C-alpha positions in Angstrom: 96.5 80.9 108.0 96.3 84.7 108.7 97.8 87.0 106.1 100.5 89.5 106.9 97.9 92.2 106.4 95.5 90.7 108.9 98.3 90.3 111.4 99.6 93.9 111.1 96.3 95.7 110.4 95.0 95.2 113.9 96.0 98.2 116.0 98.3 99.4 113.2 101.7 98.1 114.4 100.7 98.8 118.0 100.3 95.1 118.6 103.9 94.2 119.3 103.5 90.5 119.3 101.7 90.7 115.9 104.5 92.6 114.3 107.1 90.4 115.8 105.4 87.4 114.2 105.2 89.1 110.9 108.9 90.0 111.0 109.6 86.4 111.8 107.5 85.2 108.8 109.2 87.7 106.5 112.6 86.6 107.6 111.9 82.9 107.0 110.4 83.6 103.6 113.3 85.8 102.3 116.6 84.9 100.7 119.4 84.2 103.0 122.9 85.3 102.2 126.0 84.3 104.2 129.2 86.3 103.9 132.3 84.3 104.4 132.9 80.6 104.8 131.9 79.1 108.1 129.9 82.2 109.1 127.6 81.7 112.1 124.1 83.2 112.4 125.6 86.6 113.3 126.9 86.8 109.8 123.6 86.1 108.1 121.5 88.7 106.4 117.9 88.6 105.5 116.3 90.4 102.5 114.1 93.3 103.7 110.6 92.8 102.4 108.4 95.7 101.2 108.9 99.4 101.5 108.6 102.1 104.2 107.1 105.5 103.5 106.5 108.5 105.9 103.2 110.3 105.5 104.0 113.8 106.8 100.4 114.9 106.8 99.4 112.1 109.2 102.8 111.9 111.0 102.8 108.2 110.4 105.2 105.7 108.8 103.6 103.0 106.7 104.9 99.6 105.6 103.9 98.6 102.0 103.8 95.0 100.9 105.3 95.1 97.4 103.7 91.8 96.4 100.1 92.5 97.5 100.3 96.3 96.9 98.7 96.9 100.3 99.5 98.7 103.5 100.2 96.0 106.1 101.3 98.1 109.1 101.8 101.6 110.4 103.4 103.4 113.3 102.8 107.0 114.6 105.9 109.2 114.5 104.6 112.8 114.4 106.3 116.0 113.6 109.0 115.1 111.0 107.6 117.2 108.2 107.6 116.5 104.4 110.5 115.2 102.4 111.4 112.3 104.6 113.3 109.4 103.0 113.0 105.9 104.5 115.3 102.9 104.7 115.1 99.7 106.6 117.1 96.7 107.7 115.6 93.4 108.8 115.2 94.6 112.4 114.9 98.5 112.2 113.4 101.3 110.2 115.0 104.7 109.7 113.3 108.0 108.9 115.7 110.4 107.1 114.4 113.9 107.7 116.2 117.0 106.8 118.8 117.4 109.5 117.8 114.4 111.6 117.5 110.6 111.6 114.8 108.8 113.6 115.1 105.0 114.3 112.5 102.6 115.4 112.4 98.8 116.1 110.3 96.5 114.0 109.6 94.1 116.8 109.3 96.3 119.9 108.0 99.4 118.0 110.2 101.7 120.2 110.8 105.0 118.5 114.2 106.5 119.5 114.8 110.2 119.8 115.9 111.9 116.6 119.7 112.3 116.2 121.3 115.0 114.1 122.1 114.1 110.5 125.4 115.1 108.9 123.5 117.6 106.7 120.1 119.2 106.3 119.9 118.1 102.6 117.6 115.4 101.4 119.8 112.3 101.3 119.9 109.5 98.8 118.6 106.3 100.5 120.0 102.8 99.6 119.1 99.3 100.9 120.8 96.0 100.5 120.4 92.7 102.5 121.5 93.5 106.0 122.5 97.1 105.3 121.0 100.6 104.8 122.7 103.8 103.8 121.9 107.5 103.8 124.2 109.4 101.4 124.4 113.2 101.7 125.9 113.9 98.3 126.3 117.7 98.5 127.9 117.6 101.9 130.0 114.6 101.0 129.0 112.5 104.0 127.9 108.8 104.4 125.8 107.2 107.2 125.6 103.4 107.4 122.6 102.4 109.5 121.9 99.1 111.2 124.1 96.7 113.1 127.4 98.4 112.2 126.5 102.1 112.2 129.1 104.6 111.0 129.1 108.1 109.8 132.1 109.4 108.0 133.1 112.2 105.6 133.6 111.1 102.0 135.9 113.9 101.0 133.8 116.3 99.0 130.7 116.1 96.8 129.6 112.7 95.5 128.1 111.3 92.4 125.1 108.9 92.4 126.0 106.0 94.8 125.3 102.3 94.3 125.1 99.3 96.6 125.9 95.7 95.7 124.1 92.5 96.7 126.5 91.9 99.6 125.8 95.3 101.1 129.0 97.1 99.9 128.5 100.8 99.1 130.4 102.4 96.2 130.7 106.2 95.7 132.3 108.5 93.2 134.3 111.4 94.7 133.8 114.2 92.2 136.7 116.4 93.3 139.4 113.7 93.5 137.8 111.5 90.7 138.3 108.5 93.0 135.9 105.5 93.1 135.6 104.3 96.7 134.0 101.4 98.5 132.6 100.8 102.0 132.0 97.1 102.8 129.4 96.3 105.5 132.0 95.5 108.2 134.4 98.3 107.2 134.9 101.5 109.3 136.4 103.6 106.5 136.4 104.1 102.8 139.0 102.6 100.5 139.5 104.0 97.0 141.0 101.5 94.7 140.5 103.4 91.4 141.0 106.9 90.1 139.6 108.4 86.9 141.7 110.3 84.4 141.6 114.1 84.7 138.4 115.7 83.3 136.5 112.4 82.9 132.9 112.3 84.1 130.4 109.4 84.4 128.5 107.3 86.9 128.6 103.9 88.7 126.2 101.0 88.0 125.9 97.3 88.9 125.6 94.6 86.2 124.8 91.4 88.0 127.4 91.4 90.8 130.0 93.4 88.9 130.5 97.1 89.6 130.9 99.1 86.3 131.8 102.8 85.8 130.3 104.3 82.7 132.8 106.9 81.5 130.6 109.4 79.6 133.7 111.4 78.5 135.7 108.6 76.9 132.6 106.5 76.0 133.9 103.5 77.8 132.6 100.9 80.2 135.1 100.1 83.0 134.9 97.2 85.4 135.8 98.2 89.0 137.0 95.8 91.7 138.7 96.1 95.1 142.0 96.0 93.3 141.2 98.9 90.9 140.0 99.0 87.3 139.4 95.7 85.4 138.4 95.2 81.8 137.7 98.4 79.8 135.4 98.2 76.8 135.0 101.2 74.4 131.5 102.0 73.1 132.2 104.9 70.7 128.9 104.4 68.9 126.9 105.2 72.0 126.2 109.0 72.3 126.9 110.2 75.8 127.2 113.6 77.6 128.4 114.7 81.0 124.8 115.1 82.1 123.7 111.6 81.0 121.9 109.6 83.6 122.9 106.0 84.2 120.5 103.5 85.8 122.1 102.2 89.0 121.3 98.6 88.1 121.3 96.7 84.8 118.2 95.7 82.8 118.6 92.1 81.7 122.3 92.6 81.4 122.2 95.9 79.6 123.1 99.4 81.0 120.4 102.0 80.6 121.8 105.5 79.8 119.5 108.5 79.3 120.6 111.9 77.8 118.2 114.5 79.3 119.1 117.0 76.6 117.9 114.8 73.7 115.4 112.5 75.6 117.2 109.5 74.1 117.5 106.1 75.8 120.5 103.9 75.1 120.6 100.2 76.2 124.2 99.0 76.1 125.0 95.3 76.5 127.6 94.9 79.2 128.5 91.2 78.4 132.0 92.0 77.2 132.7 93.8 80.5 131.4 91.2 82.9 131.7 88.0 80.8 133.5 86.5 77.9 130.8 86.5 75.2 130.4 89.1 72.5 128.0 92.0 73.3 124.9 92.6 71.3 124.5 95.9 69.4 123.3 98.9 71.5 119.6 99.7 71.3 118.5 103.4 71.0 114.9 104.4 71.9 113.4 107.9 71.9 111.5 108.9 75.0 108.4 111.0 75.2 109.2 114.7 75.6 109.9 115.7 79.2 112.6 116.7 81.7 113.8 113.4 83.2 115.5 113.8 86.6 115.6 110.3 88.1 116.0 106.7 86.7 115.7 103.3 88.4 115.8 99.7 87.3 114.2 96.6 88.8 116.4 94.4 86.8 113.7 93.6 84.2 112.2 97.1 83.6 112.9 100.8 83.9 111.2 103.7 85.7 111.8 107.4 85.0 110.4 110.6 86.6 109.5 113.5 84.4 109.9 116.4 86.8 108.2 118.9 84.5 104.9 117.1 84.3 105.2 115.2 87.6 104.7 111.8 85.8 106.1 108.3 86.2 107.1 106.7 82.9 107.8 102.9 82.9 109.6 100.9 80.1 110.1 97.2 79.6 113.6 95.6 79.2 113.7 96.6 75.5 112.9 100.2 76.2 109.3 100.0 75.0 107.0 102.4 76.9 104.5 100.5 79.1 102.7 103.1 81.2 102.6 106.9 81.9 101.1 107.7 85.3 100.8 111.1 87.1 102.4 111.0 90.5 99.7 112.1 93.0 100.4 115.7 94.1 100.4 116.6 97.8 97.1 117.2 99.5 96.0 120.7 100.7 97.0 119.6 104.2 100.6 118.9 103.2 103.1 121.7 103.3 106.2 120.4 101.4 109.3 122.5 100.7 109.7 123.7 97.2 112.9 121.7 97.0 111.2 118.4 97.9 110.8 116.0 95.0 109.1 112.6 94.5 111.5 109.8 95.4 112.4 106.9 93.0 113.6 104.0 95.1 114.7 100.4 94.5 114.2 98.4 97.6 116.2 95.4 98.9 113.4 93.3 97.4 114.4 94.6 94.0 111.1 96.3 93.4 110.8 99.9 92.4 108.8 102.3 94.5 107.9 105.9 93.9 107.1 108.1 97.0 105.0 111.1 96.5 106.3 114.4 97.8 104.4 114.4 101.1 104.5 110.6 101.5 100.7 110.3 101.0 101.0 107.8 98.1 103.4 105.0 97.0 103.5 103.8 93.4 104.6 100.2 93.1 106.2 99.3 89.7 106.1 95.7 88.5 108.6 94.1 86.3 106.2 94.2 83.3 105.9 98.0 83.8 102.5 98.0 85.5 102.0 100.6 88.2 99.8 100.4 91.3 99.0 103.5 93.3 98.8 102.6 97.0 97.5 105.4 99.3 99.6 105.6 102.5 96.5 105.9 104.8 96.2 102.5 106.4 92.8 101.9 104.9 92.5 98.4 103.4 91.4 98.1 99.8 88.3 95.9 99.8 87.0 94.2 96.7 83.2 94.4 96.1 81.5 91.3 97.2 78.8 89.5 95.3 75.3 89.8 97.0 74.4 86.7 98.9 71.4 84.7 97.7 68.5 84.3 100.0 68.6 80.8 101.4 65.7 79.0 103.1 66.0 78.0 106.7 68.2 75.0 107.5 65.8 72.1 106.8 66.1 68.9 105.0 65.9 69.4 101.2 62.4 69.0 99.7 61.6 66.9 96.7 58.8 67.0 94.1 55.5 65.5 95.2 55.5 61.7 95.2 53.0 59.0 95.8 52.7 58.4 99.6 53.5 54.9 100.9 50.6 52.5 101.3 49.0 52.8 104.7 47.6 49.3 104.9 50.9 47.7 105.8 53.1 50.1 107.8 55.9 48.5 109.6 56.7 50.0 113.0 60.2 48.7 113.4 61.5 49.8 110.0 62.7 53.4 109.7 60.8 55.6 107.2 62.8 56.5 104.1 63.4 60.2 103.4 61.0 61.3 100.8 63.6 62.4 98.3 65.1 58.9 98.3 62.0 56.7 98.7 62.1 53.3 97.1 59.1 51.3 95.8 57.5 49.2 98.5 58.8 45.7 97.7 56.3 44.2 100.1 53.6 44.4 97.5 55.3 41.6 95.6 55.5 39.4 98.7 51.8 38.8 99.4 52.0 35.0 98.7 55.2 34.5 100.6 54.6 32.9 104.0 56.2 34.7 106.9 59.4 33.4 108.2 59.3 31.0 111.2 61.7 33.0 113.2 59.8 36.2 112.9 56.4 37.0 114.3 53.7 37.9 111.9 53.6 41.5 111.0 50.9 43.5 112.6 49.0 46.2 110.9 47.5 49.3 112.3 43.7 49.5 112.7 42.1 51.4 109.9 40.8 54.1 112.2 44.2 54.9 113.4 45.8 55.3 110.0 47.6 58.6 109.5 46.6 60.8 106.7 49.1 60.8 103.8 52.1 63.1 104.3 53.1 65.5 101.6 56.3 67.6 101.9 56.9 67.6 105.6 59.7 65.4 106.9 59.1 62.8 109.6 59.0 64.2 113.1 61.1 62.4 115.6 59.4 62.0 118.9 61.6 62.0 122.0 60.5 60.2 125.1 59.5 62.5 128.0 62.4 63.7 130.0 62.8 63.1 133.7 62.3 66.1 135.8 65.6 67.8 136.6 66.4 69.6 139.9 66.2 73.3 139.6 69.7 74.9 139.5 70.8 76.9 142.5 70.7 80.6 141.5 74.1 82.2 141.1 74.9 85.8 141.9 75.1 88.0 138.7 78.8 88.7 138.0 79.8 92.3 138.1 81.0 93.7 134.8 84.7 94.2 134.5 85.7 97.9 134.4 86.9 99.0 131.0 90.7 99.7 130.8 91.5 103.3 130.9 92.8 104.6 127.6 96.5 105.4 127.5 97.1 109.1 127.8 98.5 110.7 124.6 102.2 111.4 124.4 102.8 114.8 125.7 104.1 117.2 123.1 107.4 119.0 123.7 108.9 122.2 122.1 109.9 121.9 118.5 113.4 121.3 117.4 115.4 124.1 115.7 114.5 124.9 112.1 116.8 123.4 109.6 118.4 124.7 106.4 118.7 128.2 107.7 120.0 130.7 105.1 120.7 134.4 105.3 121.0 136.4 102.1 122.2 140.0 102.7 121.0 142.8 100.5 121.2 146.6 100.5 120.1 147.5 104.1 118.4 144.2 104.6 118.8 140.4 105.2 116.4 137.8 103.8 116.1 134.7 106.0 114.8 131.3 104.9 114.6 127.9 106.7 112.8 124.6 106.6 110.1 123.3 108.9 111.7 121.4 111.9 110.6 118.4 113.9 107.5 119.6 115.8 107.8 116.9 118.5 104.1 116.2 118.6 102.9 119.8 118.6 100.8 121.7 116.1 102.5 124.5 114.2 101.3 128.0 114.9 104.1 130.0 113.1 107.7 131.2 113.5 109.4 133.8 115.6 112.3 135.7 114.2 114.3 137.7 116.7 117.0 140.3 116.4 118.5 142.0 119.5 115.5 140.9 121.6 113.0 142.4 119.1 110.7 139.5 117.9 108.8 139.4 114.6 106.4 136.6 113.6 105.6 134.9 110.3 103.5 131.9 109.2 105.9 131.1 106.3 109.5 129.7 106.2 111.1 133.0 105.2 111.3 136.6 106.4 113.1 139.7 105.2 114.4 142.1 107.9 114.7 145.7 106.6 116.2 148.9 107.9 119.7 147.5 108.6 123.1 149.2 108.4 125.3 148.1 105.6 128.6 146.6 106.8 127.3 145.8 110.2 127.0 142.2 111.3 123.6 141.0 112.7 122.7 137.7 114.5 119.2 136.4 114.0 117.3 133.7 116.0 114.5 131.7 114.5 112.1 129.5 116.5 109.0 127.5 115.7 105.9 128.1 117.9 103.5 125.2 118.4 100.4 124.3 120.4 101.1 121.5 123.0 99.0 118.6 124.1 97.1 120.6 126.7 96.6 123.6 124.4 99.5 125.6 125.8 101.9 127.5 123.5 105.4 126.0 123.2 108.4 127.9 121.9 111.0 125.7 120.1 114.7 125.6 120.1 116.4 128.5 118.3 118.4 128.3 115.1 121.0 131.1 114.8 122.4 132.7 111.7 124.7 135.7 111.2 124.7 138.0 108.2 126.2 141.4 107.1 124.0 143.5 104.8 125.7 145.5 102.0 126.0 146.0 98.3 126.4 143.2 95.8 129.9 141.7 95.8 131.9 140.7 92.7 134.1 137.7 92.0 136.2 137.4 88.8 138.9 135.0 87.8 141.5 134.5 85.1 144.3 132.1 84.1 147.2 133.1 86.4 150.9 132.6 86.5 152.7 129.3 85.6 153.1 126.6 88.2 156.2 124.3 88.4 156.3 122.9 91.9 153.2 120.7 91.9 152.9 117.2 90.5 149.5 115.8 91.4 146.1 114.9 89.8 145.5 118.5 88.9 148.9 118.9 87.2 150.1 115.3 86.5 153.4 114.5 84.9 153.7 115.7 81.3 151.4 118.6 81.9 153.9 121.2 83.2 153.4 123.5 80.1 149.7 123.6 80.9 149.8 124.0 84.7 148.8 127.5 85.9 147.1 129.1 88.9 143.6 130.5 88.9 143.9 134.3 89.7 140.9 135.5 91.8 139.8 139.1 92.3 137.1 139.8 95.0 135.5 143.2 95.7 132.4 144.4 97.6 132.3 141.4 99.9 131.7 141.8 103.7 134.8 143.3 105.4 137.1 141.1 107.4 134.9 138.0 106.7 135.7 134.4 105.9 134.6 132.9 102.6 134.9 129.3 101.4 136.2 129.1 97.8 135.8 126.1 95.5 137.1 125.7 91.9 135.3 123.7 89.2 136.3 122.4 85.8 133.6 121.1 83.4 131.2 121.2 86.4 133.4 118.9 88.6 135.0 120.3 91.7 138.8 120.2 91.6 141.0 120.5 94.7 139.8 120.8 98.3 138.1 124.0 99.3 140.0 127.0 100.7 138.9 129.5 103.4 140.1 133.0 102.8 139.5 136.3 104.6 138.6 139.7 103.0 140.4 142.9 104.0 138.8 146.0 105.7 137.2 147.0 102.4 135.8 143.6 101.6 138.4 143.0 98.9 140.8 140.1 98.1 143.2 139.2 95.3 145.0 135.8 95.4 146.4 133.0 93.3 144.9 129.6 94.1 143.8 126.3 92.6 146.5 125.1 90.1 145.1 123.4 87.1 146.1 121.9 83.7 142.8 120.8 82.1 143.2 122.3 78.7 139.9 122.9 76.8 137.7 122.6 79.9 135.5 125.4 81.3 136.7 126.7 84.7 134.9 128.8 87.3 135.1 129.5 91.1 132.4 129.9 93.9 132.7 131.8 97.2 130.3 131.1 100.1 130.0 133.2 103.2 128.3 136.4 104.4 126.0 137.5 101.5 125.4 133.9 100.3 127.2 132.1 97.4 128.9 134.1 94.6 129.9 132.6 91.3 132.7 133.9 89.1 132.9 134.3 85.4 133.7 131.2 83.4 136.5 130.7 80.8 138.1 127.9 78.8 141.5 126.8 80.1 144.3 127.3 77.5 147.5 125.6 76.9 150.8 127.4 77.8 
């Protein structure tokens, strides 16, 4: 039976029938989950097998078999650039580039046109049986991909998301402190639980139970569709607002890492999810490093040290198993400085690490072993043992033996093979009279006796053949013409650059952007245009000097590429507006007392501590809109406000009521000139 690799390797996913067969095999071999009693086949979900990775250098998406650690298929999707995240359902794959989403079918291999993404940030990618999600945490937007696609705002910035085995997504709204869920069939979020004011933490899944790790109160809180369930204090476990929590448990324990101390805590969650007593927490020191990502396969842990660019794996007890350097991008790759390796747990519960440019995948086993799989489509072959020289296909020879007697050969008896010859029993039958029913045996004349044979086998003589009539000559068939190769897909102009930013300065504006989808072309450089005056650059940034402070300028940025026939293609323009000028200033203080609000920012019983934040702005762009956000202990409070400066670029206003005594408060303003951050101060009681 052919392996999946053999089926998919031929023509690299271009054989549609081959891939359809593979998908069918994978679907039969995976775990089937049915949601709801009496559900028909439309309600069935199949576990996605393996992992997808996009190699931006080759412009190709590869499928990695997590069991064999081999590439078993690939498909050309050129022009998406580095930093692409990937997710899959049982029928489709999705390439999550900055600013776009590209979908392709697993059976028909049709690649759809890219569609705009809710944000140009690098999303968090999640998979579960029958569902796939792209979470844009900074923009506060959620995209569910697959059979029930939906994109909806989540109401502000989000904490690390999780997904349960039934495909339900859970997110933490940082501003409102709500814990919200999005089931597979739902079209909107529902938020059954709200954290106390000032509490930080992260969501995780223990078995099938959603748990919130409250790092402020040092508590484990079960979360359900009806709200909070059982709450278990763990005061002996050190935690901080910056602590990382593994999204899934490790043999029933929650892994918590404090990046400031490089300390791992393994907290038994049995009391939260069951009725037995929990074991004592386990503390393990980690090797020095700056840990930025954590993942669990259920039986082991994987962490990424962003300082050294290494992958560290641990077993279920926190013992270090391996330390591997994540392969850096090749010289041909051109990743963005913000791009980071991706640590990903697939729907098959394996942990995968994607290198920055997608040129390598590191597959992590439950025992902590790591296998580096180059995303090149080249099969790893094991060295074969050299074949021994074998003699021609002839009957086996035997050591020399005494030839049979020649005086009494018998014509009608077959000659025994030399390697199985038996002693001639007829020598012991000289005095025995011949049987009456058989004629006497005849012997060959002495002159016709054959010389003794040595090692050659007996030669069988065939009777002469009858002459056959000569066949009628047939005309030589003409060779079939070779099929003409399919013409390459014609390149089209590049999409608009993404992530465009304009940072004003004194008489200048600095522009920066990210590489767009090149749509099959080869990048030449970028064109930056102001008032019909173009400038060119080979990098993703440009500073335009000689501008007038206080005057607003509009810039257009395009990518120039070489097309299929060598022609130069000018891409779609990205437009950004900026006003150069001096540096602005934003300062805040604790403002007047507030009595008319009773909400999560000033709940009942906090009237004596509820005050406005007083904002003073100077030196901003005149008559310009700015988006203001307030933060307390690093968590956004309130929704954002859009305010307009006066003719001098100044503004003074009372906004953002707050009652979080003892927390550190600050405000940001985003608009012309970039993002400004105010001073910070500790909120005081009235």
